[in-house]
All heavy atoms as an XYZ file, in Angstrom:
776
protein
N     -33.251     20.085    -12.838
C     -32.971     19.971    -14.282
C     -31.486     20.170    -14.408
O     -30.855     21.003    -13.837
C     -33.763     21.075    -14.955
C     -33.596     20.949    -16.446
S     -35.066     21.732    -17.123
C     -34.715     21.542    -18.811
N     -30.877     19.299    -15.300
C     -29.436     19.362    -15.476
C     -29.063     20.167    -16.691
O     -29.695     20.003    -17.761
C     -28.939     17.904    -15.657
O     -29.406     17.113    -14.574
C     -27.459     17.849    -15.702
N     -28.153     21.012    -16.574
C     -27.619     21.794    -17.712
C     -26.376     21.090    -18.244
O     -25.434     20.847    -17.513
C     -27.228     23.207    -17.256
C     -28.454     24.031    -16.811
O     -29.552     23.737    -17.278
N     -28.256     24.991    -15.988
N     -26.397     20.767    -19.546
C     -25.273     20.164    -20.157
C     -24.263     21.211    -20.543
O     -24.580     22.271    -20.981
C     -25.708     19.389    -21.407
C     -26.620     18.231    -21.181
C     -27.051     17.599    -22.465
C     -26.023     17.181    -20.311
N     -22.947     20.852    -20.325
C     -21.901     21.773    -20.654
C     -21.259     21.369    -21.955
O     -20.932     20.189    -22.165
C     -20.801     21.718    -19.546
C     -21.382     22.160    -18.212
C     -19.615     22.597    -19.902
C     -20.487     22.012    -17.079
N     -21.155     22.280    -22.917
C     -20.507     22.017    -24.166
C     -19.000     22.164    -23.964
O     -18.499     23.274    -23.864
C     -21.034     22.972    -25.196
C     -20.528     22.671    -26.582
O     -19.796     21.714    -26.775
N     -20.942     23.470    -27.573
N     -18.296     21.061    -23.937
C     -16.884     21.061    -23.641
C     -16.056     21.667    -24.794
O     -15.049     22.276    -24.564
C     -16.368     19.675    -23.258
C     -15.030     19.748    -22.599
C     -16.363     18.789    -24.469
C     -14.559     18.534    -21.956
N     -16.534     21.475    -26.029
C     -15.764     22.015    -27.189
C     -15.666     23.547    -27.134
O     -14.641     24.091    -27.532
C     -16.426     21.597    -28.520
C     -16.133     20.188    -28.944
C     -17.038     19.154    -28.266
O     -18.092     19.604    -27.678
O     -16.765     17.954    -28.291
N     -16.645     24.217    -26.595
C     -16.625     25.652    -26.517
C     -15.657     26.165    -25.440
O     -15.190     27.292    -25.551
C     -18.021     26.229    -26.274
O     -18.459     25.828    -25.002
N     -15.292     25.344    -24.484
C     -14.403     25.715    -23.404
C     -12.944     25.399    -23.684
O     -12.099     25.870    -22.974
C     -14.832     25.104    -22.087
C     -16.190     25.583    -21.653
C     -16.578     24.920    -20.350
N     -17.852     25.426    -19.871
C     -17.989     26.113    -18.776
N     -16.986     26.367    -17.999
N     -19.169     26.538    -18.387
N     -12.676     24.594    -24.689
C     -11.355     24.209    -25.030
C     -10.754     25.123    -26.080
O     -11.461     25.643    -26.924
C     -11.287     22.787    -25.502
C     -11.688     21.677    -24.509
C     -11.732     20.331    -25.216
C     -10.731     21.629    -23.370
N      -9.408     25.294    -26.061
C      -8.774     26.003    -27.134
C      -8.798     25.124    -28.419
O      -9.129     23.939    -28.344
C      -7.304     26.337    -26.745
O      -6.542     25.129    -26.697
N      -8.440     25.700    -29.488
C      -8.423     25.042    -30.751
C      -7.475     23.805    -30.739
O      -7.822     22.688    -31.162
C      -8.075     25.965    -31.936
C      -7.960     25.201    -33.252
C      -9.114     27.057    -32.049
N      -6.311     24.015    -30.140
C      -5.308     22.940    -30.065
C      -5.834     21.832    -29.139
O      -5.700     20.645    -29.517
C      -3.970     23.477    -29.591
C      -2.817     22.499    -29.475
C      -2.535     21.909    -30.804
C      -1.629     23.167    -28.873
N      -6.342     22.170    -28.020
C      -6.884     21.154    -27.104
C      -8.020     20.415    -27.712
O      -8.095     19.207    -27.554
C      -7.318     21.795    -25.821
C      -6.178     22.293    -24.956
O      -5.081     21.870    -25.113
O      -6.404     23.228    -24.113
N      -8.862     21.084    -28.400
C     -10.003     20.430    -29.071
C      -9.562     19.498    -30.164
O     -10.052     18.370    -30.294
C     -10.996     21.491    -29.640
C     -12.320     20.925    -29.921
O     -12.679     19.850    -29.447
N     -13.123     21.626    -30.681
N      -8.492     19.911    -30.949
C      -7.975     19.027    -32.014
C      -7.351     17.794    -31.369
O      -7.600     16.668    -31.826
C      -6.880     19.809    -32.812
O      -7.465     21.003    -33.299
C      -6.421     18.954    -33.962
N      -6.569     17.929    -30.295
C      -5.983     16.833    -29.595
C      -7.039     15.893    -29.063
O      -6.904     14.659    -29.101
C      -5.113     17.302    -28.497
C      -3.800     17.959    -29.009
O      -3.386     17.650    -30.103
N      -3.210     18.757    -28.147
N      -8.130     16.458    -28.534
C      -9.181     15.641    -27.966
C      -9.886     14.823    -29.086
O     -10.157     13.653    -28.896
C     -10.242     16.560    -27.308
C     -11.389     15.801    -26.702
C     -12.304     16.770    -25.914
N     -13.453     16.041    -25.425
C     -14.579     15.904    -26.129
N     -14.701     16.444    -27.334
N     -15.572     15.242    -25.587
N     -10.106     15.465    -30.208
C     -10.739     14.738    -31.340
C      -9.857     13.620    -31.831
O     -10.338     12.504    -32.137
C     -11.125     15.745    -32.473
C     -12.200     16.699    -31.997
C     -11.510     15.025    -33.712
C     -12.514     17.875    -32.896
N      -8.537     13.830    -31.946
C      -7.616     12.822    -32.351
C      -7.618     11.635    -31.353
O      -7.598     10.482    -31.753
C      -6.186     13.398    -32.470
C      -6.022     14.317    -33.669
C      -4.671     14.987    -33.684
O      -3.847     14.718    -32.807
O      -4.448     15.791    -34.629
N      -7.590     11.965    -30.033
C      -7.609     10.871    -29.065
C      -8.825     10.068    -29.149
O      -8.865      8.858    -28.999
C      -7.411     11.472    -27.649
C      -6.050     11.896    -27.309
C      -5.915     12.164    -25.825
N      -6.909     12.949    -25.234
C      -6.956     14.245    -25.071
N      -5.937     14.973    -25.510
N      -7.957     14.835    -24.450
N      -9.994     10.702    -29.296
C     -11.234      9.988    -29.430
C     -11.261      9.109    -30.640
O     -11.799      7.979    -30.660
C     -12.415     11.003    -29.445
C     -12.707     11.722    -28.134
C     -13.785     12.802    -28.306
C     -13.121     10.717    -27.038
N     -10.715      9.630    -31.762
C     -10.657      8.828    -33.030
C      -9.816      7.594    -32.841
O     -10.176      6.480    -33.256
C     -10.142      9.684    -34.151
N      -8.604      7.770    -32.196
C      -7.746      6.590    -31.924
C      -8.417      5.594    -30.999
O      -8.325      4.393    -31.166
C      -6.444      7.071    -31.240
C      -5.510      7.725    -32.216
C      -4.218      8.156    -31.445
C      -3.295      8.974    -32.337
N      -2.133      9.401    -31.622
N      -9.181      6.063    -30.027
C      -9.894      5.202    -29.127
C     -10.945      4.395    -29.860
O     -11.123      3.205    -29.587
C     -10.494      6.059    -27.998
C     -10.779      5.244    -26.749
C     -11.367      6.114    -25.692
N     -10.407      7.064    -25.190
C     -10.741      8.135    -24.439
N     -12.025      8.346    -24.117
N      -9.871      9.006    -24.026
N     -11.643      5.075    -30.786
C     -12.663      4.294    -31.554
C     -12.039      3.272    -32.465
O     -12.577      2.192    -32.634
C     -13.495      5.299    -32.385
C     -14.485      6.116    -31.582
C     -15.269      7.048    -32.499
C     -16.229      7.905    -31.662
N     -16.977      8.851    -32.470
N     -10.878      3.611    -33.059
C     -10.221      2.603    -33.940
C      -9.694      1.406    -33.162
O      -9.845      0.264    -33.621
C      -9.014      3.278    -34.597
C      -9.332      4.317    -35.610
C      -8.095      5.078    -36.087
O      -6.997      4.700    -35.694
O      -8.283      6.026    -36.897
N      -9.163      1.643    -32.017
C      -8.599      0.532    -31.254
C      -9.619     -0.271    -30.406
O      -9.332     -1.344    -29.965
C      -7.492      1.025    -30.305
O      -8.032      1.916    -29.323
N     -10.765      0.289    -30.220
C     -11.761     -0.359    -29.304
C     -12.254     -1.663    -29.955
O     -12.220     -2.701    -29.370
C     -12.894      0.558    -28.973
O     -13.642      0.880    -30.115
N     -12.684     -1.590    -31.202
C     -13.149     -2.778    -31.908
C     -14.065     -3.686    -31.106
O     -14.600     -3.329    -30.071
N     -14.247     -4.848    -31.592
C     -15.094     -5.839    -30.925
C     -14.252     -6.621    -29.940
O     -13.112     -6.865    -30.161
C     -15.742     -6.782    -31.919
C     -16.767     -6.107    -32.802
C     -17.983     -5.676    -32.026
O     -18.470     -6.437    -31.111
O     -18.439     -4.530    -32.242
N     -14.842     -7.076    -28.797
C     -14.011     -7.881    -27.866
C     -13.753     -9.220    -28.507
O     -14.425     -9.671    -29.437
C     -15.001     -8.022    -26.685
C     -16.357     -7.750    -27.206
C     -16.185     -6.822    -28.355
N     -12.670     -9.873    -28.057
C     -12.324    -11.217    -28.614
C     -13.465    -12.186    -28.438
O     -14.298    -12.045    -27.523
C     -11.095    -11.618    -27.852
C     -10.957    -10.685    -26.719
C     -11.806     -9.468    -27.013
N     -13.552    -13.147    -29.310
C     -14.623    -14.128    -29.325
C     -14.318    -15.162    -28.222
O     -13.978    -16.303    -28.508
C     -14.762    -14.757    -30.692
C     -16.012    -15.594    -30.779
O     -16.979    -15.313    -30.004
O     -16.081    -16.532    -31.574
N     -14.515    -14.764    -26.967
C     -14.334    -15.733    -25.852
C     -15.627    -15.806    -25.128
O     -16.365    -14.847    -24.930
C     -13.263    -15.197    -24.857
C     -11.829    -15.176    -25.450
S     -10.678    -14.558    -24.194
C     -10.779    -15.856    -22.935
N     -15.895    -17.030    -24.679
C     -17.139    -17.165    -23.885
C     -16.817    -16.725    -22.455
O     -15.648    -16.444    -22.067
C     -17.561    -18.633    -23.847
O     -16.518    -19.428    -23.326
C     -17.910    -19.108    -25.274
N     -17.785    -16.630    -21.629
C     -17.617    -16.116    -20.293
C     -16.896    -17.067    -19.367
O     -16.168    -16.646    -18.495
C     -19.038    -15.784    -19.740
C     -19.075    -14.937    -18.495
C     -18.391    -13.599    -18.713
C     -20.524    -14.657    -18.090
N     -17.055    -18.384    -19.535
C     -16.536    -19.369    -18.617
C     -15.017    -19.333    -18.518
O     -14.488    -19.322    -17.417
C     -17.033    -20.740    -18.964
C     -18.510    -20.941    -18.664
C     -18.986    -22.297    -18.943
O     -18.148    -23.246    -18.936
O     -20.204    -22.460    -19.172
N     -14.252    -19.321    -19.658
C     -12.772    -19.268    -19.503
C     -12.345    -17.998    -18.807
O     -11.340    -17.986    -18.036
C     -12.250    -19.351    -20.927
C     -13.358    -19.842    -21.745
C     -14.644    -19.491    -21.032
N     -12.992    -16.884    -19.067
C     -12.572    -15.618    -18.449
C     -12.855    -15.669    -16.910
O     -12.052    -15.208    -16.123
C     -13.350    -14.490    -19.065
C     -12.911    -14.278    -20.538
C     -13.867    -13.383    -21.319
N     -13.993    -12.091    -20.732
C     -14.884    -11.164    -21.141
N     -15.679    -11.453    -22.189
N     -14.952     -9.997    -20.626
N     -13.981    -16.278    -16.544
C     -14.324    -16.378    -15.123
C     -13.289    -17.340    -14.445
O     -12.862    -17.110    -13.331
C     -15.755    -16.870    -14.941
C     -16.012    -17.235    -13.479
C     -16.717    -15.815    -15.397
N     -12.922    -18.398    -15.181
C     -11.902    -19.368    -14.590
C     -10.594    -18.642    -14.362
O      -9.929    -18.897    -13.342
C     -11.746    -20.515    -15.571
N     -10.165    -17.808    -15.269
C      -8.946    -17.056    -15.074
C      -9.028    -16.157    -13.872
O      -8.075    -16.028    -13.072
C      -8.625    -16.239    -16.316
C      -8.094    -16.997    -17.492
C      -7.783    -16.060    -18.643
C      -7.365    -16.793    -19.881
N      -7.067    -15.881    -21.010
N     -10.175    -15.470    -13.724
C     -10.344    -14.619    -12.616
C     -10.319    -15.386    -11.294
O      -9.760    -14.945    -10.312
C     -11.639    -13.806    -12.730
C     -11.695    -12.710    -13.753
C     -13.100    -12.156    -13.882
C     -10.689    -11.662    -13.391
N     -10.975    -16.525    -11.243
C     -11.014    -17.361    -10.037
C      -9.577    -17.828     -9.675
O      -9.216    -17.849     -8.516
C     -11.959    -18.550    -10.217
C     -13.402    -18.169    -10.224
C     -14.274    -19.349    -10.518
O     -13.783    -20.417    -11.009
O     -15.523    -19.216    -10.323
N      -8.799    -18.198    -10.704
C      -7.430    -18.624    -10.422
C      -6.652    -17.453     -9.852
O      -5.868    -17.624     -8.928
C      -6.799    -19.141    -11.668
N      -6.828    -16.299    -10.429
C      -6.116    -15.113     -9.943
C      -6.497    -14.772     -8.472
O      -5.640    -14.455     -7.659
C      -6.395    -13.882    -10.818
O      -5.916    -14.106    -12.115
N      -7.789    -14.892     -8.213
C      -8.252    -14.595     -6.851
C      -7.729    -15.620     -5.838
O      -7.313    -15.262     -4.765
C      -9.827    -14.593     -6.786
C     -10.291    -14.571     -5.386
C     -10.350    -13.396     -7.581
N      -7.610    -16.882     -6.276
C      -7.064    -17.880     -5.342
C      -5.576    -17.599     -5.030
O      -5.118    -17.717     -3.935
C      -7.228    -19.282     -5.885
O      -6.448    -19.468     -7.023
N      -4.819    -17.137     -6.071
C      -3.454    -16.794     -5.836
C      -3.363    -15.539     -4.887
O      -2.499    -15.541     -3.987
C      -2.731    -16.460     -7.127
C      -2.455    -17.673     -7.986
N      -1.634    -18.640     -7.619
C      -2.963    -18.065     -9.159
C      -1.554    -19.600     -8.493
N      -2.376    -19.244     -9.513
N      -4.181    -14.607     -5.109
C      -4.189    -13.437     -4.278
C      -4.558    -13.783     -2.831
O      -3.902    -13.283     -1.881
C      -5.184    -12.370     -4.857
C      -4.651    -11.797     -6.176
C      -5.423    -11.224     -3.844
C      -5.658    -10.924     -6.891
N      -5.534    -14.617     -2.638
C      -5.888    -15.049     -1.263
C      -4.732    -15.729     -0.600
O      -4.495    -15.521      0.582
C      -7.145    -15.948     -1.345
C      -8.412    -15.249     -1.645
C      -9.606    -16.167     -1.804
O      -9.376    -17.396     -1.938
O     -10.763    -15.702     -1.809
N      -4.041    -16.630     -1.269
C      -2.924    -17.329     -0.683
C      -1.796    -16.341     -0.344
O      -1.128    -16.427      0.683
C      -2.393    -18.439     -1.589
O      -1.807    -17.897     -2.754
N      -1.563    -15.357     -1.199
C      -0.544    -14.315     -0.952
C      -0.907    -13.505      0.298
O      -0.104    -13.211      1.146
C      -0.357    -13.416     -2.140
C       0.346    -14.090     -3.348
O       0.893    -15.201     -3.148
O       0.222    -13.555     -4.455
N      -2.177    -13.142      0.414
C      -2.618    -12.383      1.583
C      -2.463    -13.203      2.830
O      -2.061    -12.648      3.884
C      -4.081    -11.904      1.340
C      -4.130    -10.774      0.296
C      -4.690    -11.412      2.668
C      -5.506    -10.362     -0.067
N      -2.748    -14.465      2.765
C      -2.621    -15.298      4.011
C      -1.119    -15.363      4.378
O      -0.817    -15.402      5.576
C      -3.218    -16.681      3.800
O      -2.576    -17.376      2.844
N      -0.279    -15.483      3.401
C       1.158    -15.525      3.692
C       1.660    -14.187      4.305
O       2.422    -14.172      5.243
C       2.000    -15.752      2.420
C       1.812    -17.141      1.855
O       1.360    -18.036      2.591
O       2.124    -17.325      0.630
N       1.164    -13.082      3.823
C       1.492    -11.804      4.311
C       0.983    -11.639      5.770
O       1.730    -11.160      6.653
C       0.911    -10.659      3.413
C       1.659    -10.655      2.136
C       1.002     -9.309      4.116
C       1.008     -9.732      1.056
N      -0.254    -12.104      6.044
C      -0.767    -12.066      7.382
C       0.080    -12.844      8.332
O       0.360    -12.436      9.479
C      -2.205    -12.567      7.438
C      -3.198    -11.616      6.925
C      -4.608    -12.188      7.003
C      -5.667    -11.189      6.497
N      -6.982    -11.761      6.581
N       0.503    -14.047      7.937
C       1.366    -14.850      8.829
C       2.710    -14.186      9.097
O       3.253    -14.209     10.185
C       1.512    -16.262      8.328
O       2.232    -16.267      7.137
N       3.280    -13.573      8.077
C       4.537    -12.877      8.234
C       4.368    -11.694      9.204
O       5.269    -11.440     10.009
C       5.035    -12.360      6.834
C       5.496    -13.454      5.945
O       5.725    -14.611      6.421
O       5.643    -13.202      4.739
N       3.273    -10.983      9.073
C       3.025     -9.858      9.955
C       2.933    -10.297     11.400
O       3.457     -9.682     12.341
C       1.832     -9.032      9.507
C       2.150     -8.255      8.224
C       1.346     -8.059     10.610
C       0.984     -7.579      7.628
N       2.248    -11.443     11.641
C       2.123    -11.991     12.989
C       3.522    -12.339     13.523
O       3.801    -12.041     14.716
C       1.237    -13.196     12.985
C      -0.227    -12.873     12.858
C      -1.090    -14.135     13.051
N      -2.483    -13.870     12.625
C      -3.058    -14.286     11.521
N      -2.388    -15.084     10.715
N      -4.266    -13.918     11.215
N       4.341    -12.895     12.715
C       5.719    -13.260     13.164
C       6.500    -12.022     13.527
O       7.237    -11.984     14.507
C       6.409    -14.080     12.108
C       5.904    -15.458     11.907
C       6.571    -16.163     10.690
O       7.601    -15.652     10.210
O       6.067    -17.223     10.307
N       6.351    -10.962     12.654
C       7.095     -9.708     12.945
C       6.602     -9.035     14.238
O       7.396     -8.539     15.008
C       6.912     -8.744     11.779
C       7.637     -9.090     10.514
C       7.240     -8.148      9.378
C       9.141     -9.039     10.726
N       5.274     -9.127     14.481
C       4.784     -8.505     15.732
C       5.280     -9.278     16.908
O       5.656     -8.623     17.960
C       3.245     -8.584     15.714
C       2.628     -7.522     14.865
C       1.153     -7.518     15.013
N       0.566     -6.519     14.064
C      -0.697     -6.531     13.724
N      -1.524     -7.429     14.150
N      -1.089     -5.576     12.924
N       5.387    -10.605     16.884
C       5.901    -11.414     17.995
C       7.349    -11.061     18.222
O       7.826    -10.847     19.390
C       5.712    -12.897     17.703
N       8.174    -10.956     17.140
C       9.585    -10.624     17.310
C       9.728     -9.185     17.773
O      10.656     -8.893     18.549
C      10.355    -10.886     16.053
O       9.995     -9.996     15.057
N       8.877     -8.284     17.354
C       8.956     -6.871     17.762
C       8.729     -6.798     19.288
O       9.392     -6.017     19.958
C       7.971     -6.019     17.046
C       8.419     -5.655     15.611
O       9.580     -5.959     15.306
O       7.626     -5.150     14.859
N       7.738     -7.569     19.777
C       7.492     -7.531     21.214
C       8.686     -8.030     22.026
O       9.110     -7.425     23.007
C       6.274     -8.398     21.534
O       5.156     -7.918     20.796
C       5.922     -8.362     23.019
N       9.327     -9.092     21.597
C      10.476     -9.642     22.249
C      11.623     -8.659     22.154
O      12.294     -8.368     23.159
C      10.868    -10.982     21.589
C      11.981    -11.653     22.328
C      12.314    -12.995     21.724
N      12.930    -12.803     20.390
C      12.386    -13.280     19.258
N      11.271    -13.977     19.324
N      12.924    -13.065     18.135
N      11.845     -8.045     21.009
C      12.942     -7.055     20.832
C      12.663     -5.860     21.719
O      13.668     -5.271     22.258
C      13.049     -6.656     19.348
C      13.590     -7.792     18.492
O      14.214     -8.751     19.012
N      13.388     -7.677     17.210
N      11.413     -5.382     21.814
C      11.126     -4.270     22.669
C      11.436     -4.509     24.086
O      12.035     -3.703     24.768
C       9.623     -3.875     22.528
C       9.177     -2.866     23.517
C       9.486     -1.544     23.323
C       8.468     -3.221     24.614
C       9.125     -0.562     24.224
C       8.051     -2.272     25.546
C       8.392     -0.922     25.322
N      11.113     -5.740     24.571
C      11.407     -6.040     25.949
C      12.898     -6.080     26.214
O      13.374     -5.646     27.256
C      10.784     -7.415     26.335
C       9.281     -7.427     26.332
C       8.702     -8.830     26.617
C       8.685     -6.469     27.412
N      13.668     -6.598     25.246
C      15.128     -6.609     25.423
C      15.695     -5.203     25.462
O      16.506     -4.824     26.338
C      15.806     -7.452     24.280
C      15.427     -8.920     24.458
C      17.278     -7.294     24.277
C      15.828     -9.779     23.280
N      15.277     -4.361     24.492
C      15.772     -2.986     24.494
C      15.299     -2.208     25.672
O      16.097     -1.418     26.307
C      15.305     -2.310     23.180
C      15.623     -0.804     23.211
C      15.979     -2.934     21.977
N      14.087     -2.386     26.134
C      13.577     -1.648     27.298
C      14.355     -2.068     28.544
O      14.692     -1.239     29.359
C      12.060     -1.930     27.448
C      11.386     -1.090     28.481
C      11.312      0.263     28.287
C      10.926     -1.671     29.662
C      10.677      1.066     29.229
C      10.337     -0.848     30.646
C      10.204      0.489     30.394
N      14.598     -3.357     28.664
C      15.405     -3.864     29.797
C      16.818     -3.224     29.808
O      17.367     -2.874     30.870
N      17.421     -3.123     28.618
C      18.745     -2.494     28.475
C      18.674     -1.037     28.894
O      19.593     -0.558     29.561
N      17.638     -0.337     28.481
C      17.575      1.110     28.847
C      17.432      1.261     30.333
O      18.069      2.096     30.976
C      16.418      1.740     28.064
C      16.759      1.809     26.591
C      16.068      3.144     28.650
C      15.542      2.257     25.726
N      16.562      0.437     30.988
C      16.376      0.517     32.407
C      17.646      0.188     33.140
O      18.079      0.848     34.122
C      15.219     -0.408     32.848
C      13.895      0.006     32.262
C      15.157     -0.533     34.336
C      13.434      1.344     32.688
N      18.342     -0.868     32.690
C      19.655     -1.238     33.310
C      20.658     -0.098     33.230
O      21.373      0.199     34.203
C      20.190     -2.506     32.677
O      19.316     -3.559     32.807
N      20.747      0.526     32.037
C      21.656      1.624     31.817
C      21.320      2.803     32.748
O      22.200      3.441     33.322
C      21.630      2.078     30.392
O      22.028      1.038     29.530
N      20.015      3.122     32.860
C      19.605      4.206     33.659
C      19.954      3.945     35.150
O      20.424      4.844     35.826
C      18.129      4.492     33.483
N      19.709      2.746     35.617
C      20.041      2.444     36.959
C      21.549      2.411     37.224
O      22.031      2.916     38.258
C      19.473      1.025     37.381
C      17.948      0.932     37.498
C      17.515     -0.467     37.717
C      17.467      1.893     38.585
N      22.315      1.932     36.231
C      23.769      1.990     36.394
C      24.277      3.432     36.414
O      25.155      3.754     37.255
N      23.719      4.281     35.551
C      24.159      5.672     35.586
C      23.749      6.374     36.872
O      24.558      7.194     37.386
C      23.517      6.377     34.365
C      23.917      7.871     34.192
C      25.406      7.965     33.982
C      23.172      8.449     32.958
N      22.548      6.058     37.353
C      22.138      6.598     38.623
C      23.080      6.182     39.779
O      23.417      6.990     40.658
C      20.700      6.193     38.918
N      23.505      4.945     39.746
C      24.444      4.489     40.755
C      25.765      5.213     40.678
O      26.359      5.646     41.698
C      24.680      2.953     40.612
C      25.722      2.409     41.560
C      25.435      2.196     42.888
C      27.011      2.112     41.093
C      26.399      1.686     43.741
C      27.980      1.646     41.971
C      27.682      1.458     43.283
O      28.638      0.985     44.143
N      26.296      5.382     39.486
C      27.499      6.071     39.281
C      27.395      7.513     39.776
O      28.349      8.084     40.406
C      28.012      5.974     37.821
C      28.372      4.542     37.481
C      29.180      6.913     37.560
C      28.633      4.320     35.984
N      26.273      8.171     39.424
C      26.092      9.554     39.878
C      26.017      9.634     41.398
O      26.569     10.542     42.017
C      24.812     10.135     39.196
C      24.941     10.433     37.703
S      23.430     10.861     36.946
C      22.919     12.267     37.870
N      25.280      8.709     42.008
C      25.139      8.728     43.418
C      26.488      8.536     44.115
O      26.787      9.147     45.161
C      24.119      7.662     43.911
N      27.233      7.606     43.602
C      28.593      7.378     44.140
C      29.479      8.603     43.942
O      30.235      8.954     44.853
C      29.206      6.178     43.380
C      30.382      5.549     44.018
C      29.922      4.558     45.102
C      31.081      3.649     45.383
N      31.037      3.148     46.728
N      29.414      9.259     42.817
C      30.206     10.408     42.462
C      29.861     11.609     43.398
O      30.698     12.400     43.808
N      28.579     11.799     43.708
C      28.148     12.900     44.542
C      28.296     12.589     46.035
O      27.996     13.421     46.873
C      26.693     13.291     44.222
C      26.522     13.978     42.931
C      25.663     13.491     41.930
C      27.226     15.167     42.620
C      25.517     14.160     40.733
C      27.088     15.813     41.369
C      26.227     15.310     40.461
N      28.696     11.368     46.305
C      28.840     11.013     47.737
C      27.573     10.647     48.440
O      27.504     10.760     49.653
N      26.555     10.366     47.726
C      25.287      9.957     48.348
C      25.352      8.566     48.904
O      24.562      8.209     49.776
C      24.186     10.097     47.367
C      23.917     11.495     46.850
C      24.283     12.665     47.442
C      23.210     11.830     45.610
N      23.937     13.722     46.680
C      23.235     13.253     45.575
C      22.626     11.116     44.615
C      22.689     13.978     44.536
C      22.065     11.830     43.592
C      22.067     13.242     43.538
N      26.234      7.767     48.347
C      26.387      6.413     48.815
C      27.788      6.342     49.505
O      28.716      6.957     49.061
C      26.323      5.386     47.705
C      25.014      5.354     46.925
C      25.177      4.381     45.722
C      23.864      4.857     47.824
N      27.857      5.528     50.532
C      29.153      5.460     51.218
C      29.932      4.235     50.820
O      29.556      3.396     50.128
C      28.958      5.471     52.735
O      27.970      4.571     53.100
């Protein structure tokens, strides 16, 4: 069994007054919906969805391109790091006299 909570008893006088004013404004502005049939509204939604789908497909293709370039960039940077490490190791070995 559900117990209903009386919200007015839990609010202060000021909060309750503000709540009543907000509810009154909401009732005044709600009015009747515009006299539109369902078909034009559905057509607008379908057009919006088609634009959203095309935007999403563009975003997906852009992400694929970024992933491909990221892989290539990673290989270049990784190769540079390995080359630097080997060069530094050679300089250290030469400096310590490990290489003749």
